[in-house]
DSSP file (Angstrom, degrees, kcal/mol; ACC not computed):
  #  RESIDUE AA STRUCTURE BP1 BP2  ACC     N-H-->O    O-->H-N    N-H-->O    O-->H-N    TCO  KAPPA ALPHA  PHI   PSI    X-CA   Y-CA   Z-CA
    1    1 A M              0   0    0      0, 0.0     2,-0.3     0, 0.0     0, 0.0   0.000 360.0 360.0 360.0 142.4   91.0   81.8   79.8
    2    2 A H        -     0   0    0      2,-0.0     2,-0.3     0, 0.0     0, 0.0  -0.976 360.0 -99.1-147.9 160.1   91.3   83.3   76.3
    3    3 A T        -     0   0    0     -2,-0.3     2,-0.4     2,-0.0     0, 0.0  -0.621  34.3-173.0 -84.2 136.7   94.0   83.7   73.6
    4    4 A V        -     0   0    0     -2,-0.3     2,-0.5    67,-0.1    -2,-0.0  -0.997  13.3-146.2-129.6 133.3   95.9   86.9   73.3
    5    5 A E        -     0   0    0     -2,-0.4     2,-0.4     0, 0.0    66,-0.1  -0.856  17.2-162.1-100.5 134.7   98.3   87.8   70.6
    6    6 A L        -     0   0    0     -2,-0.5     2,-0.2    65,-0.1     3,-0.1  -0.899  13.7-134.3-116.1 142.9  101.2   90.0   71.4
    7    7 A N        -     0   0    0     -2,-0.4     0, 0.0     1,-0.2     0, 0.0  -0.478  51.2 -76.8 -78.3 164.0  103.6   92.0   69.3
    8    8 A A        +     0   0    0     -2,-0.2     2,-0.3     1,-0.0    -1,-0.2  -0.331  62.1 174.7 -60.2 144.5  107.3   91.7   70.0
    9    9 A F        -     0   0    0     -3,-0.1     2,-0.4    63,-0.1    -3,-0.0  -0.979  26.4-129.9-150.2 160.0  108.3   93.7   73.1
   10   10 A Y        -     0   0    0     -2,-0.3     2,-0.4     0, 0.0     0, 0.0  -0.880  19.4-174.7-111.4 145.5  111.3   94.3   75.3
   11   11 A M        -     0   0    0     -2,-0.4    56,-0.1    57,-0.0    -2,-0.0  -0.995  30.1-112.2-138.9 134.1  111.4   94.1   79.1
   12   12 A D        -     0   0    0     -2,-0.4     3,-0.0     1,-0.1     0, 0.0  -0.286  16.6-150.3 -60.2 149.0  114.3   95.0   81.3
   13   13 A T  S    S+     0   0    0      2,-0.1     2,-0.3     0, 0.0    -1,-0.1   0.516  75.4  60.1 -99.7  -7.4  115.8   92.0   83.1
   14   14 A K  S    S-     0   0    0      3,-0.0     3,-0.1     1,-0.0    -2,-0.1  -0.910  85.5-110.8-122.2 149.6  116.9   93.9   86.2
   15   15 A E        -     0   0    0     -2,-0.3     2,-0.3     1,-0.1    -2,-0.1  -0.331  40.0 -97.3 -70.6 156.9  115.0   95.9   88.8
   16   16 A V        -     0   0    0     32,-0.1    32,-2.9     1,-0.1     2,-0.1  -0.619  47.2-133.1 -71.4 132.0  115.2   99.7   89.0
   17   17 A T  B  >  -A   47   0A   0     -2,-0.3     4,-2.4    30,-0.3     5,-0.2  -0.423  15.9-113.7 -88.3 163.5  117.7  100.4   91.8
   18   18 A V  H  > S+     0   0    0     28,-2.8     4,-2.6    25,-0.3     5,-0.2   0.903 119.0  53.6 -58.3 -42.0  117.4  102.9   94.6
   19   19 A G  H  > S+     0   0    0     25,-2.6     4,-1.8    27,-0.3    -1,-0.2   0.909 108.7  47.4 -61.5 -43.6  120.2  104.9   93.1
   20   20 A Q  H  > S+     0   0    0     24,-0.4     4,-1.8     1,-0.2    -1,-0.2   0.919 113.9  47.7 -63.2 -42.9  118.5  105.1   89.7
   21   21 A Y  H  X S+     0   0    0     -4,-2.4     4,-2.4     1,-0.2    -2,-0.2   0.870 107.3  55.8 -68.3 -36.4  115.3  106.2   91.3
   22   22 A K  H  X S+     0   0    0     -4,-2.6     4,-2.6     2,-0.2    -1,-0.2   0.883 105.8  52.1 -62.0 -38.1  117.0  108.8   93.4
   23   23 A R  H  X S+     0   0    0     -4,-1.8     4,-2.3     2,-0.2    -1,-0.2   0.917 108.8  50.7 -62.7 -42.6  118.4  110.3   90.2
   24   24 A F  H  X S+     0   0    0     -4,-1.8     4,-1.8     1,-0.2     6,-0.4   0.924 111.4  48.0 -58.3 -46.5  114.9  110.5   88.8
   25   25 A L  H  X S+     0   0    0     -4,-2.4     4,-2.4     1,-0.2     5,-0.3   0.916 112.1  49.1 -62.3 -44.0  113.7  112.2   92.0
   26   26 A A  H  < S+     0   0    0     -4,-2.6    -1,-0.2     1,-0.2    -2,-0.2   0.875 116.2  42.0 -64.7 -38.4  116.5  114.7   92.0
   27   27 A E  H  < S+     0   0    0     -4,-2.3    -1,-0.2    -5,-0.2    -2,-0.2   0.739 126.6  29.6 -83.2 -23.0  116.0  115.6   88.3
   28   28 A T  H  < S-     0   0    0     -4,-1.8    -2,-0.2    -5,-0.2    -3,-0.2   0.654  90.9-129.3-111.7 -19.2  112.2  115.8   88.3
   29   29 A G     <  +     0   0    0     -4,-2.4    -4,-0.1    -5,-0.3     3,-0.1   0.668  48.6 165.8  73.9  15.2  111.2  116.8   91.8
   30   30 A H        -     0   0    0     -6,-0.4    -1,-0.2    -5,-0.3    -2,-0.1  -0.199  52.6 -68.5 -59.7 157.6  108.8  113.8   91.9
   31   31 A Q        -     0   0    0      1,-0.1    -1,-0.2    -3,-0.1    -2,-0.0  -0.196  63.0-109.4 -51.2 134.2  107.4  112.9   95.3
   32   32 A A        -     0   0    0      1,-0.1    -1,-0.1    -3,-0.1     3,-0.1  -0.102  36.6 -87.6 -65.1 162.2  110.1  111.4   97.5
   33   33 A L        -     0   0    0      1,-0.1    -1,-0.1     2,-0.1    17,-0.1  -0.347  57.8 -86.7 -64.0 150.8  110.4  107.8   98.6
   34   34 A P    >   -     0   0    0      0, 0.0     3,-1.4     0, 0.0    -1,-0.1  -0.210  41.5-108.1 -57.3 154.3  108.5  106.8  101.7
   35   35 A D  T 3> S+     0   0    0      1,-0.3     4,-0.7     2,-0.2    -2,-0.1   0.796 114.6  60.6 -56.9 -32.7  110.4  107.4  105.0
   36   36 A F  H 3> S+     0   0    0      1,-0.2     4,-1.4     2,-0.2    -1,-0.3   0.745  88.4  74.3 -71.8 -21.0  110.9  103.7  105.6
   37   37 A V  H X> S+     0   0    0     -3,-1.4     4,-2.6     1,-0.2     3,-0.5   0.940  93.8  47.7 -62.2 -51.3  112.9  103.1  102.4
   38   38 A P  H 34 S+     0   0    0      0, 0.0    -1,-0.2     0, 0.0    -2,-0.2   0.846 108.9  56.5 -60.1 -31.4  116.2  104.8  103.5
   39   39 A R  H 3< S+     0   0    0     -4,-0.7     3,-0.2     1,-0.2    -2,-0.2   0.870 119.5  29.2 -66.7 -35.9  116.2  102.9  106.8
   40   40 A Y  H << S+     0   0    0     -4,-1.4     2,-0.4    -3,-0.5    -1,-0.2   0.672 124.7  45.2 -99.0 -20.1  116.0   99.5  105.0
   41   41 A L     <  +     0   0    0     -4,-2.6    -1,-0.2    -5,-0.2    -2,-0.1  -0.678  55.7 152.7-127.7  78.3  117.8  100.3  101.8
   42   42 A S        +     0   0    0     -2,-0.4     2,-0.4    -3,-0.2    -1,-0.1   0.675  57.2  79.4 -80.3 -16.3  120.9  102.2  102.5
   43   43 A M  S >  S-     0   0    0     -3,-0.1     3,-1.5     1,-0.1   -25,-0.3  -0.795  72.8-143.8 -98.4 133.2  122.7  101.0   99.4
   44   44 A D  T 3  S+     0   0    0     -2,-0.4   -25,-2.6     1,-0.3   -24,-0.4   0.652  96.8  67.4 -66.4 -14.9  121.9  102.5   96.0
   45   45 A E  T 3  S+     0   0    0    -27,-0.2    -1,-0.3   -28,-0.2     3,-0.1   0.613  78.5 100.5 -82.5 -11.9  122.3   99.1   94.4
   46   46 A H  S <  S-     0   0    0     -3,-1.5   -28,-2.8     1,-0.1   -27,-0.3  -0.391  87.3 -97.3 -70.6 150.6  119.2   97.6   96.1
   47   47 A P  B     -A   17   0A   0      0, 0.0   -30,-0.3     0, 0.0    -1,-0.1  -0.427  44.7-109.1 -64.4 142.3  116.0   97.4   94.1
   48   48 A V        +     0   0    0    -32,-2.9     2,-0.3    -2,-0.1   -32,-0.1  -0.433  44.1 173.4 -71.0 147.0  113.7  100.3   94.8
   49   49 A L        +     0   0    0     -2,-0.1     3,-0.1     1,-0.1   -12,-0.1  -0.925  46.4  59.7-144.5 171.0  110.5   99.6   96.8
   50   50 A G  S    S+     0   0    0      1,-0.3     2,-0.3    -2,-0.3    -1,-0.1   0.627  75.2 120.9  83.8  13.1  107.7  101.6   98.3
   51   51 A I        -     0   0    0    -18,-0.1    -1,-0.3    -3,-0.1     2,-0.1  -0.775  51.5-139.1-106.9 156.8  106.5  103.2   95.1
   52   52 A N     >  -     0   0    0     -2,-0.3     4,-2.5    -3,-0.1     5,-0.2  -0.436  35.9 -88.0-104.1-177.4  103.1  102.9   93.5
   53   53 A W  H  > S+     0   0    0      1,-0.2     4,-2.5     2,-0.2     5,-0.2   0.873 126.6  52.1 -59.7 -40.0  101.9  102.3   90.0
   54   54 A F  H  > S+     0   0    0      2,-0.2     4,-2.3     1,-0.2    -1,-0.2   0.885 109.5  49.3 -66.7 -38.5  101.8  106.1   89.3
   55   55 A D  H  > S+     0   0    0      2,-0.2     4,-2.5     1,-0.2    -2,-0.2   0.928 112.1  48.6 -63.2 -45.2  105.4  106.5   90.5
   56   56 A A  H  X S+     0   0    0     -4,-2.5     4,-2.5     1,-0.2    -2,-0.2   0.899 111.1  50.6 -62.4 -41.1  106.5  103.6   88.3
   57   57 A L  H  X S+     0   0    0     -4,-2.5     4,-2.3     2,-0.2    -1,-0.2   0.917 110.4  48.8 -62.3 -44.7  104.7  105.1   85.3
   58   58 A A  H  X S+     0   0    0     -4,-2.3     4,-2.0     2,-0.2    -2,-0.2   0.906 111.9  49.4 -63.3 -42.0  106.4  108.5   85.9
   59   59 A Y  H  X S+     0   0    0     -4,-2.5     4,-2.0     2,-0.2    -2,-0.2   0.935 109.9  51.0 -62.5 -45.9  109.8  106.8   86.2
   60   60 A C  H  <>S+     0   0    0     -4,-2.5     5,-3.4     1,-0.2     4,-0.5   0.915 110.2  48.7 -59.0 -44.5  109.3  104.9   83.0
   61   61 A K  H ><5S+     0   0    0     -4,-2.3     3,-0.9     3,-0.2    -1,-0.2   0.897 108.5  55.3 -61.9 -39.1  108.3  108.0   81.0
   62   62 A W  H 3<5S+     0   0    0     -4,-2.0    -1,-0.2     1,-0.3    -2,-0.2   0.871 112.0  41.9 -62.4 -38.4  111.4  109.8   82.4
   63   63 A V  T 3<5S-     0   0    0     -4,-2.0    -1,-0.3    -5,-0.1    -2,-0.2   0.412 120.0-108.0 -90.9   3.1  113.7  107.0   81.1
   64   64 A G  T < 5S+     0   0    0     -3,-0.9    -3,-0.2    -4,-0.5     2,-0.2   0.804  84.4 103.5  78.6  29.5  111.8  106.8   77.8
   65   65 A K      < -     0   0    0     -5,-3.4     2,-0.3    -6,-0.2    -1,-0.3  -0.582  56.8-135.1-125.8-170.5  110.2  103.4   78.5
   66   66 A R        -     0   0    0     -2,-0.2    -9,-0.1    -3,-0.1   -10,-0.0  -0.959  24.7 -98.1-145.2 162.8  106.8  102.1   79.5
   67   67 A L        -     0   0    0     -2,-0.3     2,-0.1     1,-0.1   -10,-0.0  -0.550  48.6-105.1 -76.7 148.6  105.3   99.7   81.9
   68   68 A P        -     0   0    0      0, 0.0    -1,-0.1     0, 0.0     2,-0.0  -0.403  33.4-112.7 -71.3 152.5  104.4   96.3   80.4
   69   69 A T     >  -     0   0    0      1,-0.1     4,-2.5    -2,-0.1     5,-0.2  -0.299  33.7-102.1 -71.6 168.6  100.8   95.5   79.7
   70   70 A E  H  > S+     0   0    0      1,-0.2     4,-2.5     2,-0.2     5,-0.2   0.914 124.7  49.2 -59.5 -43.0   99.1   92.8   81.8
   71   71 A A  H  > S+     0   0    0      2,-0.2     4,-2.3     1,-0.2    -1,-0.2   0.900 110.8  49.4 -65.1 -40.9   99.5   90.3   78.9
   72   72 A E  H  > S+     0   0    0      2,-0.2     4,-2.6     1,-0.2    -1,-0.2   0.913 111.6  49.5 -63.6 -42.1  103.1   91.1   78.4
   73   73 A W  H  X S+     0   0    0     -4,-2.5     4,-2.5     2,-0.2     5,-0.2   0.934 111.4  48.1 -63.0 -46.3  103.8   90.7   82.1
   74   74 A E  H  X S+     0   0    0     -4,-2.5     4,-2.3     1,-0.2    -1,-0.2   0.900 112.7  49.0 -62.2 -40.7  102.0   87.3   82.2
   75   75 A Y  H  X S+     0   0    0     -4,-2.3     4,-2.8     2,-0.2     5,-0.2   0.928 111.2  49.6 -63.6 -45.4  104.0   86.2   79.2
   76   76 A A  H  X S+     0   0    0     -4,-2.6     4,-2.5     1,-0.2     5,-0.2   0.901 111.8  48.0 -62.0 -42.0  107.3   87.3   80.6
   77   77 A V  H  X S+     0   0    0     -4,-2.5     4,-1.9     2,-0.2    -1,-0.2   0.911 113.0  49.1 -65.3 -41.2  106.6   85.5   83.9
   78   78 A Y  H  < S+     0   0    0     -4,-2.3    -2,-0.2    -5,-0.2    -1,-0.2   0.930 114.4  44.2 -63.4 -46.2  105.6   82.4   82.0
   79   79 A V  H  < S+     0   0    0     -4,-2.8    -2,-0.2     1,-0.2    -1,-0.2   0.900 117.6  44.5 -67.0 -41.4  108.7   82.4   79.8
   80   80 A A  H  <        0   0    0     -4,-2.5    -1,-0.2     1,-0.2    -2,-0.2   0.780 360.0 360.0 -73.9 -26.3  111.0   83.2   82.7
   81   81 A G     <        0   0    0     -4,-1.9    -1,-0.2    -5,-0.2    -2,-0.2   0.474 360.0 360.0 -77.9 360.0  109.4   80.6   85.1
């Protein structure tokens, strides 16, 4: 264990939805969601799943955001928990 200092940061409080991710796919031509996603998530309000780190990174860049660092993620989980 070691001490890490963080600058202030923002993190969304809600998951990216299937509908939001579908808009990203339609506008960018990014690789489609895996075949199993539409079968289990027919509603656009459900959180997206079945994407990898690279997909998440591409989505974040598209919306003008970024993925949290490991330290930011751990801090957010600690504060929220």
